[in-house]
Each structure stands twice: as structure tokens, then as C-alpha cells.
C-alpha angles and dihedrals in degrees: 000000000000126000110224121182109253093251132105136203112222109233136166111270090231090056090051089050089051090050090048092053094044092245091128139010097189132094117192118205137177100160137264126274091252097046110145091222093041090239139051119284125181101238097176134014091214121042145146119260113238109201118229128188110178101084101034106106134177094240090058095053127072116256094250090061098049094100089051089052092050090049092055090051096047097100099019116123113162092203092058103035106122098152137031125205119227108210104162147031128200138210118210114229094190140346106229117190110212128192105165129081095210093064091043089053091050088054091055095105087060100057136052098226123100113258089241092055092046089051090048089055090048093053096044107102090008096202092057122077126242108242113226108194119191102203136186107223124211126197116222112237088217113028114217125223115209131181117265104242129197091245090057092060126088142057103302132106108229133052130180109231111226101176104049135086108231096217110091142162112233143158128215112256091221129040117247090258095048092048092045092053093050092046091050091054090053093046091052089058093046096047091101094050 
């Protein structure tokens, strides 16, 4: 059993699916509109992933991930969503602050977003860095459904989880070798940063 702080990072369901399938190991964050600090801050190095659906759009996701996006939206109805299922947690390997579009472009094979959307995130709040987070994702052996609460809604990154026991059984989605290889590819690109 692992003890995970009772906090979750809100992330697009399609990005969580990509992490689960080993298609990416990066999360890219700039901060939500309602962030208390006005920019993204890494509050915890280990956290649950809270799937969100509202802002993930087909034009923001690369073509090869369109079917994954459609799959995450199959049963989603914002007017009827009373619970959300937590299926994963993540451990941050490093918090890399990125300011340049060239490096972000070189990282493109390692994230599901279109390069234009990634660049848009980079240039939003120009004086603030884009946070590139290599993460090791873990799949919960027994996913947990929790009620959607009013305080979980809105454009901010972090939410305290009130209804969930923090001790969970989980397995890494990638083997040590697979994760190490993907991380090495990312680090080779970032060596000049």
C-alpha cells in the first residue's frame, strides 16, 4: 500500500488515458484562470489525477489521439456528472520551467497536445514559465469513485480530496526500463535548458 497525500491535480481525461497507456510521461502546466497564486505551483510531488472533460477539445489534441479523446467523452454529460472515478496517481520526477518554444517543439513527440496548443500555453502569461513535469504514473488496483463537489469545480489545478482514503494499492503503468527509456529521451532534449 502507498500513502498518497489527499490532493489531486486536475488533468484532462485524455491525458490521463495517454499516461495510462504509456503514450506520454509529461504533464504540461501553466496554471488555471482561478489559481490562487496566479500561476502554477507544484504543491505536491505525489498526487492523484482528477479527470476533467470540459476543456479537452479535438482541435487541441494531435490527430493520432482523436479516438482516445472520443473514448473519454463517450459517457460524459456535464449535467449528470455526480461522481468522478480516480484511477491513477502520479509522482513528479522533476519540475522543469520552460520559456522557449523551440525546446517545447522538440518535446512534441512526448505529449498529446498539438504544437500550436502547447505554444499557446507557453505564451499565455508570458513572464511565467511553462511547467514541464515528467511523471511516473501508477494505476490504482481498485479505482475510487468520489462525489463531484462544488469546490472541485473551476479553472484551478489542485483540489483537496475530502472523500478518499489516501492509502491505495497501485502498479506502475510502465516498467522501470520502459519509463527510464522515455525519461532519458526527454532529458536528452532538455539538456540545453
